[in-house]
VOGU-3710 file (C-alpha; in Angstrom, 3 decimals, decimal comma):
1> xxxxxxxxxx> 154,483/111,908/127,078  158,072/113,117/126,944  160,283/114,192/124,060  164,014/115,042/124,014  166,328/116,226/121,351  170,098/116,017/121,442  172,488/117,600/118,916  176,199/117,629/119,184  178,968/118,777/116,953  182,496/117,816/117,984
11> xxxxxxxxxx> 185,538/118,792/116,062  188,828/117,145/116,824  191,812/118,952/115,283  195,151/117,175/115,571  198,237/119,445/115,222  201,843/118,572/114,492  204,196/120,995/116,214  207,648/121,550/114,863  209,506/124,298/116,616  206,727/126,730/117,511
21> xxxxxxxxxx> 204,774/126,094/114,332  201,447/124,287/114,581  200,410/122,513/111,399  196,896/120,922/111,117  197,144/117,178/110,343  194,040/116,454/108,185  194,752/112,693/108,247  194,239/112,589/111,951  191,556/115,311/112,474  187,808/114,743/112,124
31> xxxxxxxxxx> 184,402/116,087/112,936  181,550/114,073/114,519  177,902/115,181/114,325  175,273/113,422/116,334  171,476/113,914/116,513  169,090/112,012/118,721  165,319/112,248/119,139  163,648/110,252/121,945  159,901/110,027/122,365  158,470/108,321/125,368
41> xxxxxxxxxx> 154,975/107,452/126,578  154,109/106,392/130,133  151,019/104,336/130,955  150,181/103,472/134,570  147,181/101,727/136,242  146,624/101,710/140,002  143,958/99,955/142,092  143,390/99,511/145,836  141,751/96,400/147,283  141,295/96,607/151,028
51> xxxxxxxxxx> 144,850/97,271/152,446  146,754/96,493/149,278  147,625/99,006/146,522  148,428/97,460/143,113  150,178/99,301/140,347  151,281/98,227/136,864  152,772/100,287/134,056  154,891/100,458/130,968  157,101/103,094/129,426  157,535/102,890/125,599
61> xxxxxxxxxx> 160,453/104,738/124,023  161,269/105,252/120,370  164,756/106,513/119,578  165,927/107,894/116,249  169,593/108,729/116,125  172,287/109,475/113,446  175,964/109,833/113,917  178,104/111,139/111,070  181,937/111,113/110,990  183,544/113,581/108,612
71> xxxxxxxxxx> 187,246/113,044/107,922  189,717/113,779/105,145  190,661/110,097/105,111  188,391/107,263/104,234  186,602/105,705/107,323  184,327/102,681/107,351  180,784/103,250/108,753  181,071/107,041/108,511  177,298/107,373/108,859  175,303/105,342/111,389
81> xxxxxxxxxx> 171,528/105,650/111,630  169,426/103,863/114,236  165,722/103,668/114,873  164,398/101,349/117,595  161,612/101,014/120,138  162,088/99,730/123,702  159,543/98,687/126,369  160,098/99,122/130,070  157,349/97,315/132,160  156,906/97,841/135,876
91> xxxxxxxxxx> 154,644/96,452/138,619  154,293/96,928/142,190  152,234/96,450/145,323  152,026/98,155/148,715  150,614/96,547/151,844  149,381/99,273/154,217  149,960/97,845/157,685  148,730/100,959/159,476  148,008/104,510/158,537  151,746/105,490/158,818
101> xxxxxxxxxx> 153,452/102,172/157,939  153,579/100,173/154,710  155,632/97,551/152,888  156,224/97,954/149,124  157,438/95,604/146,359  158,153/96,969/142,932  159,344/95,035/139,897  161,030/96,684/136,991  164,118/95,943/135,013  165,784/96,055/138,348
111> xxxxxxxx> 163,706/94,894/141,276  163,508/96,635/144,564  161,794/96,126/147,894  160,964/99,134/150,056  159,712/99,740/153,598  158,083/103,094/153,815  157,563/104,853/157,103  155,686/108,155/156,890
//
């Protein structure tokens, strides 16, 4: 199991400069606060039959996030909340040619084929 928390607080201040005088422009300045909580669970199963290793797994992630834009001027969608769950399946097999040579095939959202030489 894995958990991560992200919190950001960004302030963008826009200044008008006339001469050497800086004046804050509230109509163009804003503050954006963002929080994110990601919880992930990993499940894997592996089995060997003769010279072939099989492996299947899935990662399940739940993400809860909120972005809040604070501004002196009216802005649409100032607060956005999201809560969603994603599944990331994977599968693979390895054929052990000899003790120090094998061929592997893994399938995930992006598929790869590997030749492993130890």
